[in-house]
N, C-alpha and C positions, 0 to 999 in steps of 0.2 A: 513779802516775808523773806528774811535772810535765809539763804540756803543752809540746810543742815549738813554737817560734815559726817560722812559715814565711812567706816573702814571695814572692809571684808578681810578676814585673815584666814589663810588655809595652807597647810603643808601640802606641797604638790598641787597647788591650787589652780594651775593652768593645764591639768591633765584632762583627759576626755572621759573620766569616770563619772559615775552617777552623782555623788555628792558634789564634786567639783562643778559639774555641769549645772546643777541646781543653783549654786552660788553665782556662777557666771551669768546665768539667765536672769536672775534677780538683779544683779549689779548692772547688766546691760540695759534692762528694760525699765528700771525705776526712773522716774522723771528727773532729768538733769536740770529742770527749772526749779525743782524743790530741793534736790540733794546734790552735793558735791561728793563724788564717789572715788575713794582710793581702794585698790585691791592689792593686798600684800600676798605674795606667793613666793615659793622657792621651787627649784627643780627637785625631783625625787632624790632621796639620799638613802644609803644603806641603813638597815635596822640593826641595832644591838639587841640580841636576844631572839631574833627571828630571821629566817631566810626569805620571808615574804618581800616582794618587790612592789613598791607603790608605782602606779603608772606615771610616766614622766611627762614633762611639759609637751603640749601639742601646739604647734605653731598656728593651726587654724583657730584654736580657742583664744590664743593671744590676739590674733587679728580680729576675731569676733567681738571680744570685749572692748578692745581699744577703739574699734570703729563705732561703738555705741557710746563713746564719750567717757569711758572709764579710765582713770589714771592708774596704770599698773606700776607697782613698786616691788622690785625683786629683791629678796634677801637671800642669804646663804645658810644652809644647814649642812654640817659635816656628817652627822649621824642622828638617827632617832632612837633613843634608848627605851625600848619597851620593857626593860627590866625594872625601870622606875615606875612608881604608881601613876605619875602624871605623864609618862612617855616624853620625858624631857628631850629638848633639842640640844645636841652637843656641837660645839664649834659653830655657833650661830652669831650673826651680826644683826639679828632682828631688832634688838633693843637700841641699836645705834640708829635705826631708821624709823622706828615707831615710838610715839609718845602718846599715851592715852589722853593726856590733857588737850591734845589737838583736836579731839573728836567729840561729837555729840552722841555717837553710837558706834558700837562694834557688832558685827554680824559673824557668827561662827557656823561651821558645818562639821558635826562631830558625833561621837558615840554616846556620850552621856556621863561618863565618869569625870572626876576632876582632871583637867587636862592642861598641859603646857601649850601656849603661854598664857592662856586665859585665867589660870589660877593665880597669876601675878598681876592681873588687872582688877583694881578694887574701887575705882571711882567712876569710870565711864559705864553707862548703861549697856548691857549686853542683850542681844537677841540670839538665843541659842537655837539653831535648827538641828534636831537630833535625828539620825538616820539609822540607828539600830534600836533594839528594845532590850530592857532589862537592867539598864544602868541609869542612875539619876543623881543629881546633887542640887542643893538649895543654896546658891551663892547670892549674897545680899544684893549685889548690883546687877543680877540677871533680871531684866525687866519682864521678859516673857520667854518661855520655852515653846518652840513650835514643833508639834508632832504632825505626822502625815495621815493618821487615821485614829479613830476612837479606840480601836483595839490596841494600837501602839501606845496611846496616851494612858490607858488603863494599866498596861505593863509598866510604864514609866512611873506612874503614881504608886504602884505596888512596890517599886524599887526605892521609894522614898521621895518622889517628886511631889511638889505642891500643886494640887489641882488648880488653885486660884491663880497661879502664875503660868498656866499652860493654855495653849490654844491650838486648834487644828487648822492647818492650811495645806492643801495638796501641793505636790511638787509642780513647779511651773514647767509647761511643755509648749514649745513653739510648734504649731501645726500649720504648715503652708497650705494655701488653696491650690488645688490641682484640678484640671479639667480632664486629663487623660485617664484611661483605664484599659484593662484587658477585657476583651469582648468575648463573652460566651453566650450567644443568642439562645433564648428560650431555656436557659438553665438558672436555677436558684443556686447562688454561689455562697458557700460557707468558707471561712478562712481563719487562719491563725498565723501570727509571726512571733518569733522567739529567738533568743540567742542560741548559739551552738554550745549546748551544755547538757551532757548526759544526766547530770544530777537533778535537773528540773523536768526531765521527760515525764509526760503524763499520758497513759494509754487511753484515757476516757474519750477525748474528742473523736479520734479516728475509729475506735471501737463502736461508738454510737453512730457515727456517720455510715460505717460499713453496713449497718442494719437498715438504713433508709435509702442507700444509694440507688439511683435509677438513671434513665436517660435524661431526666429533667434536673439532675443535680450535678454540682461540681464542688470540689474542695481545693482551694489554693493554700499553699503553705510556704511562707517566706522565712528562710533560715531554719533554725531548729536543729536538734540533734539528729545524727544519721539513724538513730533508733526509730525515728518516725518513718523513714523510708523503708526500713526493714519491716516495720509493723504493717505498713500499707501493702507490701508484697505478700506477707503472711496472711493478711485478711482478704487478699484478692481484690483490693479496691482498684477500679479502673479509671474513674473520672476524678483524677487527682493530678495536680501539677506542683512540683517543688521548685521554688525559686531560690537562688543563692542568697546567703546573708549579705546585707549591704548596710553601710552607714548613711547612704544617700537618702535624705529626707524626701526628696521628690519621688524617688523610686518606691520608698515605703508607702507614701500617700497615694501613689498611683495604684499600688496593690490594694490598699484599703478602699479606694474609690471603686474597686471592681467587685466588692463583696456586697452581699445582702444581709449576712449575719456574721458577727465575730464570734467564732467558736473557741472560747478561751479554755486553756488547760495548763496547769502547772503543779508539779508534785508537792511543792512546799507552800503553795499559795502566794499571796501578795500582801504588801502593806499599802502601797499606793502605786498602782501599775501604770507606767508610762504608756505601755502598749494599749491598755484599755482606754486611757484618755485620748490617745491618737484615734482609736476606733470610734469613740463617741463624737469626735470632731466631725466625722462623716455621717453622723446620725445613725450609726449601726447599733441595733439591739445586740446585747451580749448574752450568751449562754455560758455558764461556768459551773463549777462544782465546789463543794466545801473542801477545806484543806487545813493543815496545821496552822497556817496564818490566813486570816480571813478579812483583811482590809479590803480586798476586792469586792466582798459582799456589800460593804458600805458604798463602794463606788457604783456598783451596778444598781442597787436599790430597786426601784420599780421600772427600770428601763429594759429589763430582760428577765432572766431566770437563773437562779443558782440552785443546783440539785445535789442529791446525796450520792447517786450512783449512775452507772452507765445506762441502765434502762430508763431512768428518769431523764437523763440527758437526751436520749433518743426521742422520748416523748416531747421534750422541749423543742428540739429541732423540727420535728414534724409539725408542731403547732405554729412555729414561726413561718413555716413554708406553706401551710394549708389554711391557716386562719388569717385572712387578709385584714380583717378589722382589728384583731389582736396585734398583728405585726405593725400596722400603720400607727396604732396607739403607742406602741413601744418606740417607734421612730420619733414621734412627736415628743415623748417624754425624754428620750435620749438627747435630742437637740436642746430642750429646755434645761436639762440638768447640766449638760456641757456648758452652756452659756452662763449659767448662774454660779456653778461650782468649780469648773475645771478649765475654762478658757484662760488663756494667758492674761488677757486684760483683767479678768476678775481676780486672779491670783495676785497680780502685781498691785492692784488697787488695795487689796487686803494688806499686803506688805507695806505699801506706802502709808496707809493709816497707822499701822503698827509702828513704823519708823518715826513718824511725827510724834506719836504719843510717848514713845521711849525717849526721844531726844529732849522732850520737854521735861522729863523727869530727872534730868542730870543734876545730882547733888553729891558733893564729896562724902564719902563714908570713912569716918575716922577710926571706927573700931573693926578691925579685921585681923585675920590670922594669915600670915604669909606662908605659902606652900611652894617649895622649890626654890631655886636660885636663879637669878637673872644672869 
């Protein structure tokens, strides 16, 4: 079968941010026997209408994608004008380098509203991966819109999206195999890892743990807001160790390999938690709580417990620690769910099937409305 030509297109596409990393991971791991992959990216550029700064190109991400057989094509953008409805790129040479007629498929990573330059692509089938909730469009040549949770899809549909043109695929996450771990003999180890951000601090996990702490327990915390350290002191928690934030995957997975239960907590909740996926790759049951966003409830399903309050969280931790049959059953279900739903191989296989379907649907669309200016 002739290789299908796929173009990934992303402003600031070689940054180390979440959306960028999703696209990089798909592009890198999709079969190069089936697909010829071009990845169009630019460095970060100033915004017109906002002082927010997009993360810039990270050389390690360039090397990662290139080493996996991805053809990187760099274009230039002078400014991103967020005062325009489509967030138009100003002073760009993108159209000098990209021609939609050259491709069987274009893959995006975006917010959901009509967005430059995709609003000017009318013939090539598009796979939209949407990373926020609350905005949607129904573009004729969008073959499928990929959402990361059922909750996000329902919000997208409520905003006007077409359910029949949507699908749910979790974010792809590479989880290396590690043998090393931190040793805490004769202790049942709970743990959590989180980025350093006060806004997502959640008091529930440590409040619950403080009520069951004994000489037989330990809590490991990787990264996270300093508010957690202050909370631990206030609660008088003794058997706890805080590890510094790190981007190193081997260190993250050494930490996870040291746990018995992943004690998740986040003030705003999750849509598709990378941290939970990483924990599930180690067969760790997850205890969590309901929050404003509850995509993590779908992720956890029957592999652990999601509760309403601190007291119920405490009860869930105790059952994990004291009911071996229940715990072992959760471990088995976690491993099964990770393998079928969240492993990198299963996610890439879904994208591969979707790409083939979309590329076979390529037909010129003669009736369309042009939005924006090339």
